[in-house]
C-alpha positions as semicolon CSV with decimal commas, in nm:
position;residue;x (nm);y (nm);z (nm)
1;M;0,000;0,000;0,000
2;R;0,121;0,350;-0,081
3;L;0,032;0,498;0,257
4;E;0,345;0,347;0,412
5;Y;0,561;0,529;0,158
6;L;0,388;0,856;0,242
7;C;0,469;0,807;0,609
8;I;0,834;0,738;0,527
9;D;0,848;1,050;0,308
10;C;0,710;1,262;0,591
11;R;0,967;1,120;0,827
12;S;1,254;1,194;0,588
13;L;1,119;1,546;0,536
14;R;1,124;1,603;0,909
15;D;1,479;1,468;0,936
16;N;1,614;1,665;0,641
17;Y;1,463;2,001;0,722
18;S;1,433;1,958;1,100
19;R;1,109;2,155;1,077
20;P;0,855;1,988;1,305
21;D;0,594;2,248;1,207
22;L;0,632;2,152;0,842
23;Y;0,607;1,785;0,932
24;R;0,295;1,850;1,141
25;L;0,137;2,047;0,857
26;I;0,197;1,767;0,608
27;S;0,080;1,490;0,840
28;N;-0,234;1,685;0,930
29;A;-0,314;1,736;0,562
30;L;-0,259;1,367;0,493
31;S;-0,470;1,246;0,783
32;S;-0,757;1,484;0,708
33;S;-0,767;1,382;0,341
34;L;-0,753;1,016;0,446
35;D;-1,049;1,075;0,678
36;K;-1,241;1,233;0,391
37;L;-1,156;0,942;0,164
38;V;-1,272;0,687;0,421
39;D;-1,592;0,887;0,474
40;I;-1,664;0,891;0,099
41;L;-1,597;0,517;0,071
42;R;-1,832;0,449;0,363
43;R;-2,108;0,654;0,198
44;I;-2,065;0,466;-0,129
45;K;-2,081;0,134;0,056
46;T;-2,396;0,226;0,250
47;S;-2,574;0,371;-0,054
48;R;-2,517;0,052;-0,253
49;S;-2,644;-0,189;0,011
């Protein structure tokens, strides 16, 4: 799954730039978009059944 690669990229970003605020910003954006994606998938699943 590609999510694992995203997590690794975030970690390397944090290490390279040593900017925890940047890391937090990116991880927040990722997690919020993941939540939206899961929500959309749930709606599709419930509307079909």
